[in-house]
C-alpha positions as CSV (number, residue, x, y, z in Angstrom):
1,M,-8.4,-12.3,-26.7
2,D,-5.3,-14.4,-26.1
3,P,-1.9,-12.7,-26.5
4,V,0.1,-14.4,-29.3
5,G,2.0,-17.4,-28.2
6,I,0.2,-18.1,-24.9
7,D,-1.4,-21.5,-24.4
8,A,-4.7,-22.0,-22.6
9,D,-3.1,-23.0,-19.3
10,Q,-0.8,-20.0,-19.3
11,E,-3.8,-17.8,-20.2
12,T,-5.7,-19.1,-17.2
13,L,-2.8,-18.6,-14.9
14,E,-2.3,-15.0,-16.0
15,Q,-6.0,-14.2,-15.7
16,D,-6.1,-15.7,-12.2
17,A,-2.9,-13.8,-11.2
18,A,-4.4,-10.5,-12.4
19,R,-7.7,-11.2,-10.5
20,L,-5.8,-11.8,-7.3
21,Y,-3.7,-8.7,-7.8
22,D,-6.9,-6.7,-8.5
23,Q,-8.3,-8.0,-5.2
24,G,-5.4,-6.4,-3.4
25,W,-2.7,-9.2,-3.3
26,S,0.8,-7.9,-3.6
27,I,2.9,-8.8,-6.6
28,R,5.2,-10.8,-4.3
29,L,2.3,-12.9,-2.9
30,V,0.8,-13.5,-6.4
31,A,4.3,-14.6,-7.6
32,E,4.7,-17.0,-4.6
33,K,1.2,-18.5,-5.2
34,F,2.1,-19.4,-8.8
35,D,5.8,-20.2,-8.1
36,Y,7.1,-17.4,-10.2
37,G,9.8,-14.8,-9.6
38,Y,8.8,-11.3,-8.6
39,G,10.0,-9.8,-11.9
40,A,8.3,-12.4,-14.1
41,M,5.0,-11.9,-12.3
42,R,5.3,-8.1,-12.5
43,H,5.8,-8.4,-16.3
44,I,2.7,-10.6,-16.6
45,L,0.6,-8.2,-14.5
46,Q,1.8,-5.2,-16.4
47,R,0.3,-6.8,-19.5
48,R,-2.9,-7.7,-17.8
49,T,-3.9,-4.9,-15.4
50,P,-2.8,-1.4,-14.3
51,L,-0.3,-1.7,-11.5
52,R,-0.7,0.1,-8.2
53,S,1.7,2.7,-7.0
54,R,4.4,1.5,-4.5
55,G,2.2,2.9,-1.7
56,G,-0.1,-0.1,-2.2
57,R,-3.8,-0.3,-1.8
58,K,-5.8,2.5,0.0
59,F,-8.0,1.3,2.8
60,V,-11.3,3.0,3.5
61,H,-14.1,2.8,6.0
62,G,-17.5,1.5,4.9
63,D,-18.6,5.2,4.4
64,G,-15.9,5.7,1.8
65,E,-13.7,7.8,4.0
66,P,-10.0,6.9,4.3
67,A,-9.1,5.0,7.4
68,P,-6.8,6.8,9.8
69,G,-3.2,5.7,9.3
70,R,-4.0,4.1,6.0
71,G,-3.4,7.0,3.6
72,G,-6.0,9.3,5.0
73,E,-5.8,12.2,7.4
74,E,-5.4,11.2,11.0
75,T,-8.3,12.7,13.0
76,M,-9.2,12.5,16.6
77,S,-12.8,12.0,17.8
78,P,-14.2,14.7,20.2
């Protein structure tokens, strides 16, 4: 469903921007890719997808456990 007043090219841009953000790109990187300011891109993304907290994306090992130093508990191997 297209938001009111958005043409097809803008709709595609916004969908692509949301997809990149959902893949882990920062708002700043997405904005640079599409030659938008940070604030304008943040506004677009707010309409399209839930925004991450300022801490950013959580990184995990393949087993689903948080990676040390990436938001998880630091542990030492025996």
